C-alpha positions, 0 to 999 in steps of 0.5 A: 397176401390176404385178401381184404375181406378175409383179414382173419384168414389162415392158409394152414387148414387147407395146405398143412398137416402137423403130426404130434409125438403121439401120432395125432394129426393137427391143423398146426402145431399150435391148434388146440384140437378137442380130444374127440376129434383127434385122428391118429397116423397110426390108424388113419391115412392123411386123406381121411383126416383132411376130409374129417368133419372137424377139419372142414369146420375149421376151413369153413370158419376161415372162409367165413372170416371167423376166428376159430377158437382152436387158434387162440395161440395166434389170436392171443399173439396178434392181440399183443402186436406180435407176428403169429404163425399164420402171418409167418406162414403166409410170408413163407408161402410167398417165397414159394410163389403161393398166394395165401389170399387165393386159397379157397374151398377147392384148394387141396394141395399139401404145401407143408408138413410138420412131423414130430416123429415120436419122442425118441430122444437121447437128452434130458433137457431141463425144460423138456417133458415126456411128450418130447423126450423118451429119455425124460420119460425114462428118468421120470419113471426112475423118479416114479413121477411119470405121467405117460408110458413109452408106448403112448408115443410109439409109431407102428409100421402103418404110421411110417407107411402113412408118413411115406405116402405124405412125403410122396405128395411132394410138400414143398416144406418138410419140417421134422422135429422130435424127440431128436430126428437124427437119433431116429433110425426109422426116419433115416430109413424112410428118407433114404427110401424117398426118391431123390426126384421128390427130395429135389423138390422139397425143403427139409427143415430139421430141428436138432440137438446136433449130438448125432451126425454120421455118413448116412445122414450126410448122404440123405441130407445131400439128396434135398434141394435145401436143408434148413438146420435149426440147432437147439443150443441154450449155452456153450460148454459146461452150462450147455451140458447141464441144461441139455444133459448128458450132451457133450459140447465138444461133440455137438460143436464138431457136428455143427461144424461138419454140417454147416460145410455142406453146400445145401445147408442153411443153419441157424441157432435157436436158444431158449432163454430161461432163468438158468441161462439169462445170466449167461447169454454172452457166450452163445452170442459170441460163439454164434458170431464166430461160427457165422451162424444166425442166432434167435432167442425165444423166451421159455413158455413153460414150465413157469419155475424156469421163467427168467424172472423166477430168480432171487434179487441177487441173481436178477441184478446179476442177469441185468448186468450181464445183459448190459454186457451182451448189448455191447457185443460188436455188430449185435443184430437188431432182433437180439438187441430188442430181445435182450432189452425186453428181458432187461425190462422184465427183470427190472420191473420184478426187482421188488418181487420174489416168489419164494414159493416159485423159487423153492419149486425151481430148486426142488426140481433141479435138486431132484434131477441133480441127484439122478444125474450126479450133477449140481446147479450150484455151479451155475446159480450162486444164491 
């Protein structure tokens, strides 16, 4: 719990490290670190970063009950009356008997680490970008629209040595993202090497597209006290395969069914809601219920041309009707009901609005990808 005189306090600068796909350290995944203050795991061990002037600046800001400008993501969300990352972190810490209100300047234990282990990925998801997918970057190079080069996201042997030392510090939660973690052989090797006595003290959180599963990964997973699997699924069957090209739904479904059999696995499904699937959420809801998987929705934050409201009038009306059908699903959890109603409201409020330029940008984007992939969005968007 927060102490009364520090209502703006956040424990993350004292107890957490985030590492981005390019190897840059950050206070958390949302913190906006100025370029001149960025240190990189390819060159610098975590202790040097934790002792850096910038990290100390952020810590002092919170100790003085100030709102640091690098944390605007949380301040904005809280101004909307929504739960922020710092709130969720405090609640999560309480589960591990860590009182965030008692963290002070002397606190120096790494409780959580979040690693976006490079951009190595086997899918070209339509809402993704070069920073998070090597496959998108490669496709963009074919289209001659790439912003980065693959070397910008390469982790050297020193980086993996530094990461191994971080994991040996026994953080209570190891949060691994990508790219696609299960596609990363270096990550597999690192976790295979990590002593089981350390694994038994940690909760491993993996955000995965579930396209990869094998005996080696099963062996590693069994070493940990608890493994939270967040399956990134935005639809089922053909629409899934279109959004997360070239994913194979049958393989993904089979892998998930194998993973959730493990005794130490706690699974959930995370669905990014966008204009491509807002009129087709019923199937992912009912599929998740059939598999007894907890489902969460999160509205797409970018790119804007994939926003749920960037649809012509006919498709907006169809989406509103479809969402009404979703509300009739038996035993629909309250959090899904509230999210669906919010989407309905946004679509209804914009029925009289149609940004032809934004819609054209969306279609141009989809057409460009379709040509490379020998695919067609017109199987799912009839306008």
